[in-house]
N, C-alpha and C positions, 0 to 999 in steps of 0.2 A: 470437385476439388478436394483434396485431402490436406488438412492442416495439422501440423505437429508443433507443439510448444516444448522447447527444451532449454536448459540452462548450460551455459559454457562460461567458466570462470566467473560465475556469479551474475552474468548478464543474460537476461531473458531473450531468447531468439524464437522467431516464428518461421517455420518452413512450410512452403506451399508446393504442392505438386498436383498436376492435372492428371486425372484418371483417363480422360478421353479427349480427343480433338475432333472438331467438326471439319471434315475435309470438303473439298470443292465438289465431290461427287455425291454428297449427302442431299437427300430430297429437301432438307430444311435450308440449304444454302441460299437458293434464290429468294425465299421468303425473308430470311434474316437480312439479306442484302437490301431488299426492297424496304424493309422497316428502317434500316439504318440510313438509307439515302432518301427517305420520304421527305424530310425537311432540309435537304441540302441547299435548296435555293435561299434559305434564310440567311446564309453566310453573306449574301450579296445585298441584303437590305440596306438601302440608302447609299449604295456605292454606284458610281457611274462607271460602266464597263468600257470595253474597247469599242471604238467607233468602227462601224462597218461601211461598206460601199453605199448603203442606203442612207440618205441624209437623216440625221437625228434618230438613228437606230443604233443602240448600244447593246452589246452582248457581254454579260458578266461571266458566264460559264457555259460549258457544254458537257454533256454526259453521254457516253457511248459505252454500252455494256458495263464493264467495271472500271472504266477510265474517266477521270474527272479532270477537266482543263479549266483553270481560272484565267480570265483575261481582263486586262486593264491597260490603259495608256499611261498611267502614272504609278510609280512604285509605292507611294503612300496608300493608294487605293487598294493595291494588291495586298499590302500588309494588313489593311483593315479586314479584308476577306479572310486572310490566314489566321488572324487572331479572334475572329468571331466564332 
C-alpha cells in the first residue's frame, strides 16, 4: 500500500493506493480464507440456532466453500450473530 500525505486548502489529506491485489487464483487465497474463517463459529456463541427435523438439534450456521449461511428462528438471535 502506498500512502501520500498532501495539503489542500490548508487541510491535511491522506491518500492510499494499493500496489497489488490478491486474486482468487493466487496460491495464498485458500490459506488466507481458511485463516479468516477459522473462528467463524464464534459468532454463534450463546445463540440458539434454527430448529431442525431432529428434536433438540439446532443449527446456527453452515459453511460450504466460500458461502456462509446464518440460521435462526428469531430475528433478535440473527441480529446477535450479525453484530458479534
